[in-house]
C-alpha positions in Angstrom: 130.7 114.3 17.8 127.0 114.7 17.6 124.7 116.7 19.9 123.0 113.6 21.6 126.1 111.3 21.4 128.7 110.5 23.3 132.6 109.5 22.9 134.9 107.6 24.6 138.5 108.5 24.7 140.8 110.7 26.3 140.7 114.5 26.2 143.5 116.3 26.4 143.7 120.0 26.9 147.3 122.2 27.2 145.2 124.9 28.9 141.7 124.8 30.2 139.9 128.5 31.0 136.6 127.9 32.9 134.3 131.2 32.7 132.6 129.6 35.8 133.7 130.1 39.5 133.8 127.8 42.5 134.4 128.1 46.1 137.8 126.6 47.1 138.6 126.1 50.8 142.7 126.4 51.5 143.8 124.7 54.9 147.0 126.1 56.4 147.5 123.5 59.4 149.4 124.6 62.4 151.5 127.5 60.8 155.0 127.5 61.6 156.1 131.3 63.1 157.6 133.0 60.1 160.5 133.6 62.4 161.7 130.0 62.1 164.5 129.4 60.5 164.2 126.8 57.5 167.8 126.8 56.1 171.5 128.4 57.1 173.9 128.7 54.7 177.2 129.9 53.4 175.7 132.5 50.6 179.5 133.0 48.8 179.5 129.3 48.6 178.8 127.6 44.6 177.7 124.6 46.5 173.6 124.2 45.9 172.1 123.9 49.4 169.0 121.8 50.2 166.3 121.9 53.1 166.7 119.9 56.0 163.4 121.0 57.5 160.2 121.1 54.7 158.0 124.0 54.5 155.3 123.5 56.5 152.3 125.2 53.8 152.9 126.8 50.6 153.9 130.4 51.3 157.0 133.1 50.2 160.0 133.1 51.7 162.9 135.5 52.9 166.4 135.9 53.3 167.9 137.2 56.9 171.7 138.4 56.8 173.8 137.1 59.5 177.3 138.6 58.9 179.7 140.5 60.5 180.2 143.2 58.5 178.5 144.9 55.8 178.6 143.8 52.4 179.8 146.0 49.3 177.3 145.4 47.2 174.1 143.2 47.3 174.0 139.8 45.8 171.6 137.4 44.7 170.2 134.4 45.9 168.4 131.9 43.3 165.2 129.7 45.1 164.2 127.0 43.2 161.1 124.5 43.4 157.4 124.5 42.9 154.9 126.6 44.2 151.4 126.4 45.4 149.5 125.4 42.2 152.3 122.9 41.1 154.5 124.9 38.7 158.2 124.8 38.5 159.3 128.5 39.2 162.8 129.7 40.0 163.1 132.9 42.1 166.0 135.7 42.3 166.3 137.3 45.7 168.5 139.9 46.4 170.2 140.4 48.8 170.8 143.4 51.7 174.0 144.8 52.1 173.7 145.4 56.1 174.8 143.1 58.5 170.9 141.8 59.5 169.1 142.9 56.8 166.0 141.2 55.3 165.2 140.5 51.8 161.4 138.9 51.0 160.4 136.8 47.9 157.2 136.6 46.9 156.6 133.2 45.1 154.7 130.7 47.6 156.9 127.5 47.4 155.2 124.3 48.5 158.5 122.8 47.9 162.4 123.7 47.6 164.5 121.8 45.7 167.8 124.1 45.5 169.1 127.3 46.9 172.1 128.7 45.7 174.2 132.1 45.6 174.7 133.9 42.2 178.3 134.7 43.2 179.2 136.3 40.5 176.9 139.3 41.5 178.4 139.6 45.2 181.2 142.3 44.5 184.2 142.8 46.8 182.0 142.4 49.9 181.7 139.0 51.7 178.2 137.8 53.1 178.7 134.6 55.1 176.0 133.0 56.6 172.4 133.6 55.5 169.3 132.1 56.8 166.0 131.3 55.0 163.2 131.9 56.8 159.0 132.1 55.5 156.9 134.6 55.4 152.7 134.7 56.2 152.1 135.5 52.3 150.3 132.2 51.7 150.1 130.4 48.1 146.6 129.7 46.9 146.2 126.0 45.6 143.5 127.2 42.6 143.9 130.5 40.5 142.0 133.1 42.3 140.9 136.1 39.4 140.4 139.4 42.0 140.7 140.0 45.5 136.8 140.4 45.9 136.7 136.6 45.4 138.5 136.4 48.9 135.3 135.3 50.8 136.4 134.7 54.3 139.6 134.1 56.5 139.1 131.5 59.3 141.6 131.5 62.2 141.6 128.7 64.7 144.0 129.5 67.6 144.5 127.1 70.4 144.9 129.9 73.2 142.0 132.2 71.7 138.6 131.7 70.0 138.4 131.1 66.8 137.6 134.4 64.4 136.7 134.6 61.0 137.6 137.8 59.1 135.4 138.6 55.9 137.8 139.1 52.5 136.4 142.6 52.2 138.1 144.0 55.0 141.0 141.7 54.9 142.0 141.2 51.2 143.3 144.5 49.8 145.7 145.5 46.8 148.2 145.2 49.4 147.4 142.0 51.1 146.2 140.2 48.0 148.2 139.2 45.1 146.7 138.3 42.0 150.5 137.6 40.0 151.9 135.8 42.9 148.8 134.0 43.6 149.1 134.7 47.3 147.5 136.0 50.3 149.4 138.1 53.3 147.7 136.7 56.6 150.5 138.1 58.9 147.9 140.3 60.6 145.9 137.2 62.1 149.1 136.1 63.6 149.1 132.7 62.5 151.7 131.4 63.9 150.7 127.8 66.1 147.3 128.7 64.6 145.2 126.6 61.9 144.3 129.0 59.3 141.5 128.6 56.5 141.3 131.1 53.4 137.8 130.3 51.7 137.5 132.0 47.9 136.1 131.4 44.6 138.5 129.9 42.0 138.2 129.2 38.7 139.1 125.5 39.1 142.1 125.7 37.2 145.7 127.2 38.1 147.4 130.2 36.9 149.1 130.1 33.5 152.8 129.4 33.3 
């Protein structure tokens, strides 16, 4: 192709990285409380569990024990699905051993296709019922390179005035994860609200 010419056709690129950044705005409508149960299952069963209730917005999940006795050792629970940037993911969450222990994941699932207990890891104890809940770690739809690229977080609450928090004061090394492309907005108590995260992206997704 010459300097001044054009060429019709399809350009296929396995991976495209851009140096420029653009403004991206991710909206999370009517955020469900992180205490809401989205799945209850027998963790010791080999049967694959599927969600009866869809995840409202891309967010990391947590698993809470609801067992009668303390397990002798922690077992693993495998979460399978797709993250906020469309990548297929499998996450292993190691459950706590206490009767009401909670264990949190990091991958922001937009859709969960299967949950299954890795029963070979459970030892001699028993878990019985565990519940899957969400966290307030929200997944970003495009790749954000640095916490400094988080510009503002808007929170539209039906019962209080709209608040806007600058990214410089809210996005920290603790709340922002470059690895998992999440921003923890728990400090905004987003349940029932519509949250909007505005940030600079590189118009691509995180590399798998």
